[in-house]
C-alpha positions in Angstrom: 32.3 -42.0 -1.1 32.4 -39.5 -3.9 29.0 -40.7 -5.3 27.5 -40.2 -1.8 28.9 -36.6 -1.6 27.5 -35.8 -5.1 24.0 -37.1 -4.1 24.1 -35.1 -0.8 25.1 -31.9 -2.7 22.4 -32.5 -5.3 19.7 -33.1 -2.6 20.8 -29.9 -0.8 20.5 -27.9 -4.0 17.0 -29.3 -4.7 15.9 -28.4 -1.2 17.3 -24.9 -1.4 15.5 -24.4 -4.8 12.2 -25.4 -3.2 12.4 -22.8 -0.4 10.6 -19.5 -1.2 12.9 -16.5 -1.5 12.3 -13.6 0.9 13.6 -10.2 1.7 13.3 -7.8 4.6 12.8 -4.1 4.4 11.5 -1.2 6.5 8.8 1.2 5.5 7.7 4.3 7.3 4.3 6.0 7.9 5.1 9.6 8.8 2.5 12.3 9.1 1.9 15.7 10.6 -1.6 16.8 11.5 -1.6 20.6 11.0 -3.9 23.6 11.3 -5.0 22.9 14.9 -5.1 25.3 17.8 -2.4 24.7 20.4 -3.8 22.0 22.8 -6.7 21.1 20.5 -7.3 17.3 20.4 -7.5 15.3 17.3 -8.5 11.6 16.9 -6.1 9.8 14.6 -6.2 6.3 13.0 -3.1 4.9 11.2 -3.1 1.6 9.3 -1.0 -1.3 10.7 0.3 -4.0 8.2 -0.6 -7.5 9.1 1.3 -10.7 9.2 0.0 -13.0 6.5 1.2 -16.1 4.6 3.2 -13.7 2.3 4.7 -11.3 4.9 5.7 -11.2 8.5 5.8 -8.0 10.5 9.1 -8.4 12.5 9.2 -5.1 14.4 7.3 -1.9 14.9 8.9 1.3 16.2 6.4 4.0 17.0 6.9 7.7 17.8 3.5 9.1 18.9 2.8 12.0 21.4 0.6 9.6 23.4 0.2 5.8 23.8 -1.8 4.4 20.9 -4.3 1.6 21.1 -4.2 -1.1 18.4 -7.6 -2.1 17.2 -9.0 -4.5 14.6 -12.1 -3.5 12.7 -14.7 -6.2 12.5 -15.8 -6.2 8.9 -12.5 -6.9 7.1 -10.1 -7.5 10.0 -7.9 -4.5 9.2 -5.7 -3.4 12.1 -5.0 0.2 13.0 -3.5 2.4 15.7 -5.9 4.8 17.3 -4.8 7.7 19.4 -6.3 11.0 20.7 -3.6 13.5 20.9 -3.3 17.2 21.6 -1.6 19.6 19.3 1.7 21.2 20.3 2.4 24.9 20.7 2.5 25.3 16.9 -0.8 23.5 16.3 0.8 20.3 15.0 0.7 16.6 16.0 3.7 14.6 14.7 3.4 10.8 14.1 5.8 8.2 12.9 5.7 4.4 12.7 8.5 2.3 11.2 7.7 -1.3 10.3 10.3 -4.0 9.6 8.8 -6.6 7.3 10.0 -9.9 5.9 8.2 -10.7 2.6 8.3 -14.0 0.8 8.7 -13.7 -2.9 5.7 -15.1 -4.7 5.9 -16.6 -8.2 3.3 -15.2 -10.5 2.3 -16.9 -13.6 1.4 -14.6 -16.4 -1.6 -15.5 -18.5 -2.2 -14.4 -22.1 -4.9 -11.7 -22.4 
C-alpha cells in the first residue's frame, strides 16, 4: 500500500511540473484627448490585446463616453476599439480600458552570442 501511495505522489509531482506556470494581472490604458473645443468630435483608436497561445484576455472593463466598436485590421490581425466621441465642456475626452490577462510563463533558452 505504501509503495502505491509513493508512486501516486511521484506521478502527481511529475504532472504538476509539466504544467506551464501562469499568472494573472490587470493593465490599464488610460488617456485624455485634450485641446478640443467643447462638443468637437474626435475619432479615436485604442489597441486591444489578443488572446494567444501565451496569454488569455479574461475580462475587459471599458469607460468611454460613447459605445466603441471593436475592429480587426486586415493586414496583421491587430484588434482595436474605435469610437467617435465629442469633447466635454472643458474640451477633453476621457478614456479608460482595464484588461485582466492570464499569461503562461514561457521558458526561454539563452544562447551564447
